[in-house]
LOVEXZA-895337 format. One record per residue (C-alpha): y, z, x. Coordinates in steps of 0.1 Angstrom, whole numbers, plus 5000, padded with zeros to 4 digits. Layout:
Y; Z; X $
...
//
This chain:
3877; 1486; 8952 $
3896; 1458; 8931 $
3885; 1426; 8938 $
3915; 1410; 8941 $
3951; 1425; 8948 $
3968; 1409; 8921 $
3944; 1413; 8898 $
3946; 1450; 8893 $
3980; 1441; 8878 $
3961; 1440; 8846 $
3945; 1467; 8849 $
3973; 1486; 8860 $
3992; 1518; 8841 $
4019; 1511; 8818 $
4042; 1526; 8842 $
4031; 1498; 8869 $
4059; 1473; 8864 $
4056; 1444; 8892 $
4088; 1431; 8904 $
4094; 1395; 8895 $
4110; 1382; 8925 $
4108; 1347; 8912 $
4132; 1350; 8883 $
4163; 1330; 8884 $
4181; 1370; 8888 $
4164; 1380; 8918 $
4155; 1350; 8940 $
4189; 1346; 8952 $
4181; 1383; 8967 $
4149; 1374; 8988 $
4149; 1337; 8996 $
4149; 1331; 9030 $
4147; 1367; 9041 $
4118; 1362; 9059 $
4116; 1332; 9067 $
4131; 1333; 9106 $
4107; 1362; 9113 $
4080; 1343; 9100 $
4086; 1316; 9131 $
4085; 1345; 9154 $
4056; 1361; 9142 $
4036; 1325; 9143 $
4049; 1321; 9176 $
4032; 1357; 9186 $
4001; 1344; 9172 $
4000; 1306; 9180 $
4027; 1303; 9216 $
4014; 1265; 9218 $
4023; 1258; 9176 $
4053; 1251; 9154 $
4059; 1256; 9124 $
4079; 1231; 9092 $
4101; 1250; 9072 $
4082; 1245; 9036 $
4051; 1263; 9060 $
4075; 1293; 9065 $
4083; 1291; 9029 $
4056; 1289; 9013 $
4043; 1323; 9034 $
4073; 1340; 9025 $
4062; 1331; 8985 $
4027; 1353; 8989 $
4041; 1380; 9013 $
4069; 1384; 8984 $
4035; 1386; 8956 $
4021; 1413; 8982 $
4055; 1435; 8987 $
4052; 1429; 8942 $
4016; 1445; 8945 $
4019; 1474; 8971 $
4052; 1485; 8951 $
4038; 1485; 8914 $
4017; 1518; 8921 $
4056; 1534; 8925 $
4052; 1549; 8962 $
4069; 1584; 8974 $
4051; 1585; 9001 $
4031; 1563; 9029 $
4004; 1578; 9023 $
4008; 1563; 8982 $
4011; 1525; 9000 $
3979; 1535; 9019 $
3963; 1547; 8991 $
3970; 1511; 8976 $
3957; 1491; 9004 $
3921; 1509; 9005 $
3916; 1505; 8964 $
3927; 1468; 8966 $
3923; 1452; 9001 $
3890; 1437; 9007 $
3871; 1455; 9036 $
3873; 1455; 9071 $
3908; 1438; 9064 $
3918; 1469; 9046 $
3911; 1491; 9078 $
3926; 1466; 9103 $
3960; 1463; 9081 $
3961; 1504; 9074 $
3956; 1507; 9115 $
3989; 1486; 9125 $
4009; 1502; 9099 $
4001; 1536; 9109 $
4005; 1525; 9146 $
4043; 1510; 9128 $
4047; 1543; 9116 $
4045; 1562; 9141 $
4063; 1542; 9166 $
4091; 1537; 9143 $
4102; 1573; 9145 $
4113; 1561; 9184 $
4115; 1524; 9183 $
4111; 1494; 9153 $
4077; 1475; 9169 $
4077; 1456; 9138 $
4091; 1420; 9136 $
4099; 1409; 9098 $
4133; 1424; 9090 $
4124; 1463; 9081 $
4163; 1473; 9080 $
4175; 1443; 9053 $
4141; 1452; 9033 $
4144; 1488; 9033 $
4179; 1490; 9009 $
4167; 1458; 8991 $
4135; 1477; 8979 $
4151; 1509; 8967 $
4179; 1491; 8948 $
4160; 1459; 8935 $
4120; 1471; 8935 $
4119; 1508; 8933 $
4145; 1519; 8915 $
4148; 1553; 8938 $
4149; 1564; 8975 $
4122; 1567; 8996 $
4117; 1579; 9034 $
4121; 1550; 9060 $
4090; 1556; 9073 $
4073; 1543; 9035 $
4097; 1508; 9040 $
4080; 1506; 9077 $
4042; 1510; 9061 $
4046; 1481; 9040 $
4064; 1457; 9057 $
4038; 1466; 9088 $
4009; 1457; 9061 $
4031; 1422; 9047 $
4034; 1413; 9088 $
3998; 1422; 9096 $
3988; 1400; 9062 $
4012; 1370; 9076 $
4002; 1372; 9111 $
3965; 1368; 9096 $
3972; 1336; 9073 $
3992; 1322; 9103 $
3966; 1329; 9126 $
3940; 1308; 9103 $
3965; 1280; 9096 $
3967; 1276; 9139 $
3935; 1277; 9142 $
3931; 1251; 9119 $
3960; 1231; 9132 $
3948; 1230; 9164 $
3914; 1219; 9157 $
3930; 1186; 9134 $
3946; 1183; 9171 $
3982; 1186; 9155 $
4007; 1209; 9170 $
4027; 1218; 9139 $
4019; 1241; 9107 $
4024; 1224; 9074 $
4025; 1242; 9043 $
3988; 1222; 9033 $
3980; 1232; 9065 $
3982; 1265; 9052 $
3966; 1254; 9020 $
3934; 1240; 9034 $
3928; 1264; 9055 $
3934; 1296; 9031 $
3910; 1275; 9007 $
3878; 1284; 9031 $
3885; 1317; 9042 $
3869; 1341; 9013 $
3891; 1369; 9022 $
3923; 1351; 9013 $
3917; 1332; 8988 $
3901; 1366; 8968 $
3936; 1384; 8977 $
3962; 1355; 8967 $
3937; 1332; 8940 $
3913; 1355; 8928 $
3907; 1336; 8892 $
3929; 1303; 8904 $
3909; 1273; 8914 $
3936; 1254; 8941 $
3938; 1222; 8942 $
3940; 1202; 8977 $
3958; 1170; 8978 $
3949; 1146; 9007 $
3976; 1137; 9028 $
3985; 1107; 9049 $
3968; 1111; 9080 $
3973; 1093; 9113 $
3958; 1067; 9120 $
3922; 1068; 9138 $
3922; 1064; 9172 $
3892; 1031; 9187 $
3879; 1035; 9218 $
3889; 1064; 9234 $
3907; 1066; 9272 $
3901; 1088; 9300 $
3933; 1108; 9294 $
3921; 1107; 9258 $
3887; 1119; 9267 $
3901; 1150; 9293 $
3923; 1166; 9264 $
3895; 1162; 9236 $
3873; 1179; 9264 $
3900; 1207; 9273 $
3900; 1217; 9233 $
3865; 1214; 9232 $
3861; 1243; 9260 $
3887; 1264; 9242 $
3865; 1259; 9212 $
3833; 1267; 9231 $
3851; 1297; 9250 $
3859; 1313; 9216 $
3825; 1310; 9206 $
3811; 1327; 9237 $
3836; 1355; 9228 $
3824; 1359; 9194 $
3787; 1362; 9209 $
3798; 1388; 9236 $
3820; 1409; 9216 $
3811; 1405; 9183 $
3776; 1403; 9181 $
3763; 1416; 9220 $
3784; 1445; 9218 $
3769; 1465; 9188 $
3739; 1467; 9202 $
3754; 1475; 9240 $
3768; 1503; 9224 $
3732; 1514; 9205 $
3713; 1503; 9235 $
3736; 1505; 9262 $
3705; 1506; 9291 $
3679; 1489; 9272 $
3662; 1452; 9283 $
3664; 1441; 9246 $
3699; 1430; 9253 $
3686; 1406; 9280 $
3659; 1397; 9262 $
3678; 1387; 9232 $
3715; 1373; 9249 $
3704; 1369; 9284 $
3732; 1364; 9307 $
3753; 1351; 9280 $
3780; 1372; 9301 $
3780; 1350; 9333 $
3776; 1321; 9314 $
3811; 1328; 9295 $
3824; 1335; 9326 $
3815; 1303; 9336 $
3832; 1285; 9309 $
3865; 1306; 9317 $
3864; 1293; 9354 $
3861; 1261; 9347 $
3884; 1255; 9315 $
3912; 1270; 9342 $
3901; 1245; 9366 $
3910; 1216; 9337 $
3935; 1231; 9323 $
3956; 1233; 9361 $
3942; 1194; 9367 $
3962; 1185; 9334 $
3995; 1208; 9341 $
3998; 1199; 9377 $
3992; 1162; 9369 $
4017; 1135; 9378 $
4035; 1117; 9348 $
4027; 1086; 9331 $
3988; 1083; 9348 $
3958; 1106; 9340 $
3943; 1137; 9348 $
3918; 1136; 9374 $
3889; 1160; 9364 $
3858; 1148; 9390 $
3872; 1177; 9409 $
3865; 1202; 9383 $
3829; 1190; 9381 $
3821; 1188; 9413 $
3840; 1220; 9425 $
3819; 1240; 9396 $
3786; 1222; 9408 $
3789; 1229; 9445 $
3790; 1261; 9438 $
3760; 1264; 9416 $
3784; 1277; 9388 $
3762; 1258; 9362 $
3733; 1276; 9372 $
3732; 1298; 9349 $
3724; 1277; 9321 $
3691; 1275; 9335 $
3682; 1315; 9327 $
3701; 1314; 9300 $
3684; 1282; 9281 $
3650; 1292; 9297 $
3655; 1327; 9275 $
3668; 1315; 9248 $
3639; 1292; 9238 $
3611; 1318; 9242 $
3603; 1327; 9211 $
3602; 1368; 9221 $
3644; 1364; 9219 $
3648; 1359; 9182 $
3614; 1377; 9176 $
3626; 1411; 9194 $
3664; 1409; 9175 $
3642; 1405; 9143 $
3618; 1443; 9153 $
3651; 1460; 9163 $
3664; 1448; 9127 $
3638; 1464; 9110 $
3652; 1503; 9124 $
3671; 1523; 9101 $
3694; 1532; 9128 $
3705; 1496; 9136 $
3709; 1483; 9101 $
3733; 1516; 9093 $
3752; 1510; 9126 $
3758; 1470; 9120 $
3759; 1477; 9082 $
3794; 1496; 9089 $
3810; 1470; 9107 $
3817; 1451; 9074 $
3795; 1435; 9040 $
3774; 1410; 9053 $
3772; 1414; 9091 $
3736; 1424; 9093 $
3729; 1392; 9072 $
3751; 1376; 9098 $
3733; 1391; 9133 $
3700; 1379; 9115 $
3710; 1348; 9107 $
3742; 1328; 9122 $
3737; 1347; 9159 $
3704; 1329; 9168 $
3721; 1298; 9158 $
3751; 1304; 9176 $
3732; 1310; 9208 $
3719; 1275; 9207 $
3756; 1264; 9210 $
3753; 1268; 9249 $
3722; 1249; 9250 $
3736; 1218; 9233 $
3770; 1226; 9251 $
3756; 1223; 9284 $
3737; 1194; 9280 $
3770; 1176; 9267 $
3783; 1181; 9301 $
3760; 1152; 9311 $
3773; 1131; 9288 $
3809; 1133; 9293 $
3804; 1131; 9331 $
3789; 1092; 9322 $
3816; 1084; 9296 $
3844; 1097; 9322 $
3829; 1078; 9353 $
3828; 1044; 9326 $
3867; 1050; 9321 $
3873; 1065; 9357 $
3896; 1034; 9373 $
3908; 1059; 9403 $
3882; 1057; 9435 $
3881; 1088; 9448 $
3876; 1104; 9409 $
3846; 1082; 9404 $
3831; 1094; 9438 $
3835; 1131; 9426 $
3823; 1127; 9393 $
3796; 1105; 9410 $
3790; 1134; 9433 $
3789; 1165; 9405 $
3766; 1141; 9382 $
3744; 1138; 9419 $
3745; 1177; 9422 $
3737; 1183; 9386 $
3708; 1162; 9385 $
3683; 1190; 9392 $
3699; 1211; 9364 $
3700; 1186; 9344 $
3660; 1178; 9351 $
3654; 1215; 9344 $
3667; 1214; 9312 $
3652; 1185; 9298 $
3615; 1198; 9307 $
3628; 1237; 9290 $
3642; 1217; 9259 $
3621; 1192; 9256 $
3597; 1199; 9218 $
3616; 1236; 9216 $
3651; 1225; 9207 $
3660; 1219; 9169 $
3679; 1188; 9161 $
3720; 1202; 9163 $
3735; 1198; 9131 $
3774; 1195; 9125 $
3788; 1229; 9129 $
3754; 1245; 9130 $
3763; 1261; 9167 $
3797; 1274; 9160 $
3822; 1289; 9136 $
3850; 1269; 9136 $
3856; 1238; 9106 $
3871; 1210; 9104 $
3869; 1191; 9138 $
3877; 1155; 9147 $
3867; 1140; 9113 $
3896; 1137; 9092 $
3902; 1154; 9059 $
3909; 1123; 9042 $
3874; 1109; 9054 $
3854; 1141; 9047 $
3870; 1137; 9011 $
3856; 1104; 9005 $
3820; 1112; 9017 $
3821; 1141; 8991 $
3834; 1116; 8962 $
3810; 1094; 8974 $
3784; 1122; 8966 $
3799; 1134; 8937 $
3793; 1099; 8922 $
3760; 1102; 8923 $
3759; 1133; 8903 $
3757; 1125; 8867 $
3774; 1155; 8840 $
3802; 1162; 8869 $
3830; 1183; 8848 $
3860; 1197; 8862 $
3881; 1188; 8895 $
3870; 1169; 8918 $
3847; 1180; 8946 $
3877; 1171; 8975 $
3899; 1191; 8955 $
3880; 1225; 8960 $
3860; 1216; 8999 $
3873; 1201; 9029 $
3836; 1191; 9043 $
3803; 1188; 9035 $
3781; 1210; 9050 $
3742; 1203; 9042 $
3717; 1195; 9018 $
3681; 1191; 9003 $
3651; 1206; 8982 $
3648; 1242; 8971 $
3630; 1261; 8945 $
3645; 1280; 8916 $
3626; 1310; 8906 $
3621; 1307; 8859 $
3612; 1331; 8841 $
3583; 1311; 8827 $
3580; 1286; 8854 $
3592; 1278; 8891 $
3618; 1242; 8892 $
3625; 1223; 8917 $
3667; 1215; 8927 $
3681; 1196; 8946 $
3711; 1218; 8963 $
3739; 1205; 8980 $
3764; 1228; 9004 $
3797; 1226; 9008 $
3820; 1250; 9027 $
3842; 1255; 8989 $
3814; 1251; 8963 $
3769; 1251; 8964 $
3759; 1221; 8939 $
3721; 1227; 8921 $
3712; 1195; 8906 $
3676; 1179; 8891 $
3662; 1147; 8900 $
3670; 1120; 8877 $
3641; 1105; 8870 $
3655; 1072; 8845 $
3677; 1055; 8868 $
3694; 1038; 8840 $
3702; 1044; 8800 $
3716; 1022; 8771 $
3753; 1030; 8787 $
3741; 1013; 8821 $
3732; 1034; 8854 $
3731; 1072; 8861 $
3734; 1089; 8890 $
3708; 1100; 8909 $
3709; 1137; 8899 $
3720; 1156; 8869 $
3741; 1185; 8875 $
3725; 1218; 8867 $
3748; 1247; 8879 $
3776; 1248; 8899 $
3789; 1280; 8917 $
3825; 1286; 8942 $
3810; 1301; 8975 $
3843; 1327; 8977 $
3828; 1341; 8940 $
3791; 1345; 8956 $
3771; 1370; 8969 $
3744; 1358; 8994 $
3715; 1382; 8995 $
3681; 1382; 9015 $
3647; 1389; 9001 $
3613; 1405; 9018 $
3588; 1379; 9028 $
3562; 1400; 9008 $
3573; 1383; 8973 $
3560; 1354; 8960 $
3566; 1324; 8961 $
3578; 1333; 8999 $
3612; 1322; 9020 $
3631; 1336; 8992 $
3670; 1342; 8988 $
3697; 1351; 8960 $
3727; 1338; 8948 $
3745; 1368; 8932 $
3778; 1353; 8917 $
3806; 1377; 8902 $
3798; 1369; 8862 $
3768; 1356; 8861 $
3730; 1360; 8861 $
3719; 1360; 8895 $
3700; 1326; 8908 $
3666; 1337; 8930 $
3658; 1301; 8953 $
3633; 1297; 8978 $
3623; 1274; 9003 $
3591; 1256; 9017 $
3588; 1273; 9050 $
3605; 1300; 9073 $
3620; 1274; 9093 $
3644; 1259; 9058 $
3650; 1294; 9047 $
3665; 1304; 9082 $
3689; 1269; 9081 $
3702; 1280; 9044 $
3704; 1312; 9047 $
3722; 1308; 9083 $
3750; 1283; 9066 $
3755; 1304; 9034 $
3760; 1339; 9055 $
3778; 1318; 9076 $
3803; 1302; 9052 $
3806; 1344; 9032 $
3812; 1357; 9067 $
3832; 1331; 9085 $
3866; 1349; 9078 $
3850; 1385; 9090 $
3836; 1373; 9117 $
3866; 1358; 9134 $
3891; 1384; 9126 $
3866; 1410; 9137 $
3868; 1392; 9167 $
3907; 1388; 9168 $
3904; 1431; 9163 $
3882; 1430; 9196 $
3903; 1413; 9216 $
3937; 1427; 9206 $
3917; 1464; 9212 $
3904; 1453; 9247 $
3940; 1436; 9255 $
3957; 1475; 9245 $
3929; 1493; 9264 $
3935; 1475; 9297 $
3971; 1453; 9295 $
3968; 1433; 9315 $
3985; 1446; 9349 $
4017; 1433; 9370 $
4037; 1444; 9398 $
4064; 1468; 9393 $
4102; 1456; 9393 $
4106; 1477; 9423 $
4081; 1456; 9443 $
4084; 1420; 9427 $
4119; 1411; 9413 $
4103; 1389; 9391 $
4086; 1413; 9370 $
4121; 1424; 9356 $
4113; 1431; 9314 $
4136; 1407; 9295 $
4169; 1419; 9282 $
4199; 1406; 9258 $
4215; 1411; 9294 $
4192; 1388; 9313 $
4179; 1362; 9293 $
4190; 1343; 9260 $
4168; 1327; 9239 $
4175; 1301; 9210 $
4163; 1319; 9179 $
4157; 1296; 9155 $
4145; 1270; 9177 $
4113; 1261; 9202 $
4096; 1232; 9222 $
4068; 1213; 9217 $
4047; 1233; 9236 $
4055; 1260; 9214 $
4079; 1279; 9243 $
4112; 1294; 9234 $
4143; 1272; 9238 $
4165; 1291; 9269 $
4202; 1295; 9260 $
4207; 1311; 9295 $
4198; 1336; 9318 $
4204; 1350; 9355 $
4187; 1332; 9383 $
4158; 1354; 9386 $
4153; 1351; 9350 $
4153; 1312; 9348 $
4129; 1313; 9380 $
4102; 1333; 9364 $
4105; 1313; 9334 $
4103; 1275; 9347 $
4070; 1297; 9360 $
4060; 1314; 9335 $
4026; 1330; 9337 $
4018; 1324; 9297 $
4028; 1291; 9287 $
4043; 1257; 9309 $
4075; 1243; 9295 $
4077; 1209; 9307 $
4110; 1201; 9289 $
4127; 1231; 9308 $
4112; 1221; 9342 $
4128; 1186; 9332 $
4164; 1200; 9325 $
4164; 1227; 9350 $
4157; 1204; 9380 $
4184; 1179; 9366 $
4213; 1205; 9365 $
4207; 1235; 9385 $
4227; 1225; 9415 $
4258; 1235; 9389 $
4248; 1273; 9399 $
4227; 1274; 9426 $
4220; 1256; 9461 $
4188; 1240; 9470 $
4178; 1262; 9499 $
4185; 1291; 9474 $
4159; 1276; 9446 $
4136; 1271; 9474 $
4138; 1307; 9490 $
4133; 1317; 9457 $
4107; 1298; 9444 $
4085; 1309; 9480 $
4096; 1341; 9468 $
4077; 1341; 9437 $
4046; 1329; 9446 $
4042; 1360; 9471 $
4033; 1378; 9445 $
4019; 1416; 9450 $
3991; 1428; 9434 $
3994; 1457; 9413 $
3981; 1492; 9423 $
3953; 1512; 9402 $
3965; 1529; 9373 $
3958; 1568; 9377 $
3934; 1564; 9345 $
3913; 1537; 9362 $
3907; 1560; 9393 $
3898; 1595; 9371 $
3873; 1575; 9350 $
3834; 1580; 9362 $
3832; 1539; 9366 $
3866; 1539; 9389 $
3859; 1510; 9412 $
3843; 1481; 9390 $
3874; 1487; 9365 $
3900; 1485; 9391 $
3883; 1457; 9399 $
3880; 1438; 9369 $
3918; 1446; 9366 $
3921; 1428; 9397 $
3902; 1402; 9388 $
3924; 1394; 9353 $
3952; 1398; 9372 $
3948; 1375; 9396 $
3932; 1349; 9371 $
3957; 1357; 9342 $
3989; 1360; 9365 $
3991; 1352; 9399 $
3973; 1321; 9397 $
3989; 1301; 9367 $
4023; 1316; 9383 $
4017; 1302; 9420 $
4006; 1268; 9404 $
4035; 1261; 9384 $
4058; 1272; 9414 $
4035; 1244; 9427 $
4039; 1222; 9402 $
4077; 1224; 9401 $
4080; 1216; 9442 $
4057; 1189; 9432 $
4082; 1174; 9406 $
4115; 1186; 9428 $
4100; 1164; 9453 $
4087; 1137; 9432 $
4123; 1134; 9413 $
4147; 1145; 9429 $
4138; 1139; 9465 $
4175; 1132; 9475 $
4180; 1172; 9479 $
4152; 1170; 9508 $
4166; 1137; 9522 $
4204; 1155; 9527 $
4190; 1187; 9541 $
4165; 1186; 9567 $
4165; 1221; 9570 $
4155; 1221; 9533 $
4127; 1197; 9537 $
4114; 1218; 9571 $
4116; 1247; 9556 $
4094; 1235; 9527 $
4066; 1219; 9548 $
4064; 1255; 9567 $
4056; 1271; 9534 $
4030; 1248; 9522 $
4016; 1246; 9554 $
4006; 1285; 9545 $
3999; 1280; 9509 $
3952; 1287; 9515 $
3925; 1284; 9491 $
3907; 1254; 9479 $
3924; 1251; 9443 $
3959; 1254; 9458 $
3952; 1234; 9490 $
3943; 1206; 9459 $
3980; 1207; 9446 $
3996; 1210; 9484 $
3981; 1177; 9494 $
3999; 1159; 9463 $
4027; 1173; 9475 $
4026; 1162; 9509 $
4014; 1127; 9500 $
4049; 1127; 9477 $
4068; 1137; 9506 $
4057; 1108; 9529 $
4059; 1082; 9506 $
4095; 1097; 9500 $
4101; 1097; 9538 $
4088; 1066; 9548 $
4111; 1045; 9517 $
4138; 1064; 9530 $
4133; 1056; 9569 $
4128; 1018; 9555 $
4154; 1022; 9533 $
4177; 1029; 9564 $
4159; 1003; 9585 $
4170; 0981; 9562 $
4209; 0992; 9560 $
//
C-alpha cells in the first residue's frame, strides 16, 4: 500500500497524468462547486457549529486534490476506483470510505443519497478530467469517497473547535486539527512539513462565574461521555464478541456500562436545565446533583473504582493479550490497536475515577459561587447525600491512584489552555535545547505531552537521553554538562535526534530482553531506535502516550463507525404519521430552509412552512433554536390564533409510543431490544420534545403574557394542561411556568387596581 494518496503520483505510469485543478485555465471551472454542499456536510457531522467560507474553500481544495488522484488511474468502472482506494488509502479508513461508496452506488440506482453535487460533477468529470464517458455509478463512487473524506475532516475540525470552546470552524482550525491526525497528514501532506500559524485569541477569563462553571461542566460531561463510549464501544465490544459470557469482561471493565448510563442521565439533566433557564439569569443546577444523589445514581462509581484499582484488572487484561486468538482478532481491527488495548485502555479506565472525584470539587465551587438560596440548599443536600460515597472513594483511592497527568485519561486534545499559551511553553522548552535547527516546535505541534529520562541502546554501549514528547514531535537530547562556553550560556540540553510522530511507528519489545522495559521507535527512512525505561510503570506511561498519539485518529474513527453502525442497526423509532401528525417527513411542500445560512446554534434558518411543521421545529427533538422561538412568538399572530397555538402545543406534547418493529419481535432477545428501543425513544425523542413544549409555554407567558391577559379561556386551558403534566423533571418546569403566571397575574391585578 502507498503511504500517501498523493505520493503515488510520483510512481505512477506515464499515462497516469493527474489533472491540474489549480491551473489558470481549470480553476474557474471548479472553484466554489463544492462549497455550498460542504456546508451541508458540516451540519450533518456537527449540528451546533458553523463554518467560515475560508474553511470550506480549504476543504474544497483538498478534495479536488483527492479527485485528481482517484482519476489518475483512468477508471472505467467503479471497481477501478475501489482498487485505487484500496492501494492508496491507509487502513482502516479505506474500508469505511469504500463501505460508504458501495452503499451510495447501490442506493443511487433509485435515489441519490449524496450531499455533494454529483449531477454537476459527472459531466465535468467526463469532459475535463477523464476525457471519455463513464457510467454514472463511477461518478457516484468517486463523489461518495470525496464526501466521506470531507465529512471526516470536518468532524475532526469540529471536535477541535468544541474542545477550545468556539462555535465556528475556520481554515486555521482545520489545519491545526489535521496536523494532529496521522491519517489525514499522511494522505495530504506526506512529505510536507505543515506550519501552523498563531492567531489572535480572545483574552483569557479571570475568575469564573457560576454560569461559566456550569457551561464548562456541560462541555466536560459531553467529552467524558464520549470517552466512556470509547471504552464501551471500541475497547470492550471486541472482548464481548470474543468471550460473550466470560467473567473476564467484568474483571477488566467492571460496570463501565452502568457508569456510561449514569453519565448520560446526568448530562441530560444539565442540558435540560440550561435550555429551560430564564434569560439573563444563571442556570441553577443544584437540583440536578440532588436528584442524582437521592436516587443513588452516583453509587455505580463505588463498584467501578474498587474493581479497576485491583491489580487483577490489568493482570487479567495482560493474560488475555498473551493468547494468539485474542491478538489475531484485535490486530484485524487496525494497525496498533492491540498496543492501544494493552497501554491506552488502562489509562482510559482511570478516567471515570478522576472524573467522579472532580464532581465533589465542582459542587463545592458552585456552592461558593451560587447566589440563589434554593440552589444553595439543593447543592448542600447533594453534598451531604454524596458524602458517604466520598468517604468510600477516599479510602479506595488512598495510595492506589497515580497522579493524573493532563490528557492522560482521555483521547481528547487541545483543552482549556489556548494554543498561544501552549506555543509559548513549547518555545521556552526549545530555548533550553542547543543545536536546534529547522522550524520552531510551535509550528509543528499543538501541545506538550511529557518528558523524562530514558535509556538508548547502542551497538557498543547504552546512553541516557532526556526525551521531550509533543503531539507532533519526539525529541531526544543529551544533558549538557558544560552550561557555559566562550560564546556565552548554552542550553541545558543538546539535540541528538528528533522525529515527527506521524512518520514513526512504535513497537513493543519483550520483557525477556536486557535491558528490560524496552520499546522501539521505527522511522520510515532512518534506522530504528531502541529505548528503555527504568521501571515497568515508566514504560507503561511512555508507551501509553506514544501509542495514543499514533492511534488516536484511528480510535476516534472506530468509535464514530461503531456509533453509526448502531444507529443504522437500531434507528431511533418514532410514531407513525397516522398516529402523530408531527411525524410527517420534511418535504419542499411543508417546510423551506435557507440553503446558505444557519443560526448561531448550527440549526438551519427556516424561511417558511406549514403551521404543523413550524410547531414541530419550534419543539424539535434534535436541537433547540432560541432565535426561532423568539421570532415565532413575536410574529405567529399573523397566521395563527393563540388558542390554536396552545392546542397544537398540547397535541405536540402528547406523544404516542411507537409499536415494536416486526424484526425485533422475531429476535431471540426481542423483549430486551423492545425495552431498549422504548427507553431510547423516550430519552432522545419524547423527553426533548416535551421539555421544549414546556419551554415554549414558559417563554410565551413570560414575554407575551398579554395573549393570556386578553383571553381568560386561553389562560384556563393552559392551567388545565400544566396540571396534567406528571414526572418529577417535568413538574420542575411546570412550577417555573406557574410562578411566572402568578407573578404576571399579580402585576395585572395591581395595574387594574391603580387604573
